[in-house]
MITIVEX-360149 format. One record per residue (C-alpha): residue number from 1; residue in three letters; x, y, z. Coordinates in steps of 0.2 Angstrom, whole numbers, plus 2048, in hexadecimal, padded with zeros to 3 digits. Each point is the difference from the previous one (the first is absolute). Example, Ala and Ser with C-alpha at 12.3 -4.5 7.8 and 13.67 -1.06 7.14 Angstrom:
// residues 2
{k->1	r->ALA	px->83E	py->7EA	pz->827}
{k->2	r->SER	px->806	py->811	pz->7FD}
***
This chain:
// residues 97
{k->1	r->MET	px->2D0	py->318	pz->63E}
{k->2	r->THR	px->809	py->7FF	pz->7F0}
{k->3	r->ASP	px->812	py->806	pz->806}
{k->4	r->MET	px->807	py->7F3	pz->80A}
{k->5	r->SER	px->811	py->808	pz->804}
{k->6	r->TYR	px->805	py->802	pz->812}
{k->7	r->VAL	px->80F	py->806	pz->80B}
{k->8	r->ASP	px->807	py->7F7	pz->80F}
{k->9	r->GLY	px->7FA	py->802	pz->811}
{k->10	r->ASN	px->80E	py->80C	pz->805}
{k->11	r->MET	px->7F4	py->80D	pz->7F8}
{k->12	r->LEU	px->7F5	py->7FE	pz->810}
{k->13	r->ASP	px->80D	py->807	pz->80B}
{k->14	r->GLY	px->7FC	py->812	pz->7FF}
{k->15	r->PRO	px->7ED	py->7FE	pz->801}
{k->16	r->LEU	px->801	py->7F4	pz->80F}
{k->17	r->ARG	px->80C	py->80B	pz->809}
{k->18	r->GLU	px->7F2	py->80C	pz->801}
{k->19	r->LEU	px->7F6	py->7F4	pz->80B}
{k->20	r->PHE	px->80E	py->7F6	pz->80A}
{k->21	r->ALA	px->80F	py->806	pz->809}
{k->22	r->VAL	px->80B	py->7F2	pz->7F9}
{k->23	r->ASP	px->806	py->7FB	pz->7EF}
{k->24	r->LEU	px->7F4	py->7F2	pz->7FA}
{k->25	r->SER	px->80A	py->7FB	pz->7F0}
{k->26	r->PRO	px->809	py->7F2	pz->809}
{k->27	r->ALA	px->7F0	py->7FB	pz->80A}
{k->28	r->THR	px->7FB	py->7EE	pz->7FC}
{k->29	r->SER	px->7EF	py->7FA	pz->7FB}
{k->30	r->ARG	px->7F8	py->7F0	pz->7FB}
{k->31	r->CYS	px->7F4	py->7FF	pz->7F2}
{k->32	r->GLN	px->7EF	py->7FA	pz->806}
{k->33	r->SER	px->7FD	py->7F7	pz->7EF}
{k->34	r->CYS	px->810	py->7F6	pz->7FC}
{k->35	r->GLY	px->809	py->802	pz->811}
{k->36	r->SER	px->810	py->808	pz->7F8}
{k->37	r->LEU	px->80B	py->80A	pz->80C}
{k->38	r->GLY	px->809	py->80F	pz->7FB}
{k->39	r->PRO	px->804	py->812	pz->803}
{k->40	r->LEU	px->7F4	py->80E	pz->7FC}
{k->41	r->ALA	px->80E	py->807	pz->7F4}
{k->42	r->GLY	px->7FD	py->7F0	pz->7F6}
{k->43	r->LEU	px->7EE	py->803	pz->7FC}
{k->44	r->HIS	px->7FA	py->805	pz->7EF}
{k->45	r->VAL	px->7F9	py->811	pz->802}
{k->46	r->PHE	px->7F3	py->807	pz->7F4}
{k->47	r->SER	px->7FC	py->812	pz->801}
{k->48	r->HIS	px->7F3	py->801	pz->7F2}
{k->49	r->ALA	px->7F1	py->7FF	pz->80C}
{k->50	r->PRO	px->7FA	py->80E	pz->80C}
{k->51	r->GLY	px->80E	py->7FB	pz->80B}
{k->52	r->LEU	px->80E	py->7F3	pz->801}
{k->53	r->VAL	px->7FD	py->7ED	pz->7FF}
{k->54	r->GLY	px->80E	py->7F4	pz->805}
{k->55	r->ARG	px->7FF	py->7EF	pz->7F9}
{k->56	r->CYS	px->809	py->7F0	pz->804}
{k->57	r->PRO	px->80E	py->7FD	pz->7F5}
{k->58	r->VAL	px->7FD	py->7ED	pz->800}
{k->59	r->CYS	px->7ED	py->7FF	pz->7FD}
{k->60	r->SER	px->7FB	py->812	pz->7FC}
{k->61	r->GLU	px->7F2	py->801	pz->80D}
{k->62	r->VAL	px->7FE	py->810	pz->809}
{k->63	r->ILE	px->80A	py->802	pz->810}
{k->64	r->LEU	px->7FE	py->812	pz->804}
{k->65	r->ARG	px->7F5	py->80F	pz->7FB}
{k->66	r->LEU	px->804	py->812	pz->804}
{k->67	r->VAL	px->7F6	py->80F	pz->7FC}
{k->68	r->ARG	px->804	py->812	pz->806}
{k->69	r->ALA	px->7F5	py->80F	pz->801}
{k->70	r->PRO	px->805	py->811	pz->805}
{k->71	r->ASP	px->7FA	py->7FD	pz->812}
{k->72	r->ARG	px->801	py->7ED	pz->803}
{k->73	r->ALA	px->807	py->7F0	pz->7F9}
{k->74	r->TRP	px->7F8	py->7EE	pz->7FE}
{k->75	r->LEU	px->80C	py->7F1	pz->802}
{k->76	r->ASP	px->7F9	py->7EF	pz->7FC}
{k->77	r->LEU	px->80B	py->7F1	pz->804}
{k->78	r->ARG	px->7F3	py->7F2	pz->7FF}
{k->79	r->GLY	px->80A	py->7F7	pz->7F3}
{k->80	r->ALA	px->80E	py->7FD	pz->80D}
{k->81	r->THR	px->7FF	py->7F4	pz->80E}
{k->82	r->PHE	px->80C	py->80A	pz->80A}
{k->83	r->LEU	px->80D	py->80F	pz->7FF}
{k->84	r->GLU	px->810	py->7FD	pz->809}
{k->85	r->VAL	px->809	py->811	pz->803}
{k->86	r->PRO	px->812	py->801	pz->804}
{k->87	r->MET	px->803	py->80B	pz->80F}
{k->88	r->PRO	px->80F	py->807	pz->808}
{k->89	r->ALA	px->806	py->7F7	pz->810}
{k->90	r->GLU	px->7FE	py->810	pz->80A}
{k->91	r->PRO	px->7F1	py->80C	pz->7FE}
{k->92	r->THR	px->805	py->811	pz->7F9}
{k->93	r->TYR	px->7F5	py->80A	pz->80B}
{k->94	r->HIS	px->805	py->806	pz->812}
{k->95	r->ARG	px->7F5	py->7FD	pz->80F}
{k->96	r->PRO	px->7FD	py->80F	pz->80B}
{k->97	r->GLY	px->808	py->7FE	pz->810}
***
């Protein structure tokens, strides 16, 4: 890869909203390589590959890979030890009853 330019992790918001019902931009992850904590919006995202690659802003290791095809998506988070997703206090769905 010769072009090392990237955009911030806010770019992942739209593509990840296709997969999840919540906004993952403020979700916190921990880098498996260096242990840094930070929001997905803080990742350095490279879109020069067949998909999107989110790298740790501290050590540059890969945290996230997202590839989208017309009928499916692949999400690889093996570079993160966890993903903490902020949720509303009350569910937004209604239970039958």
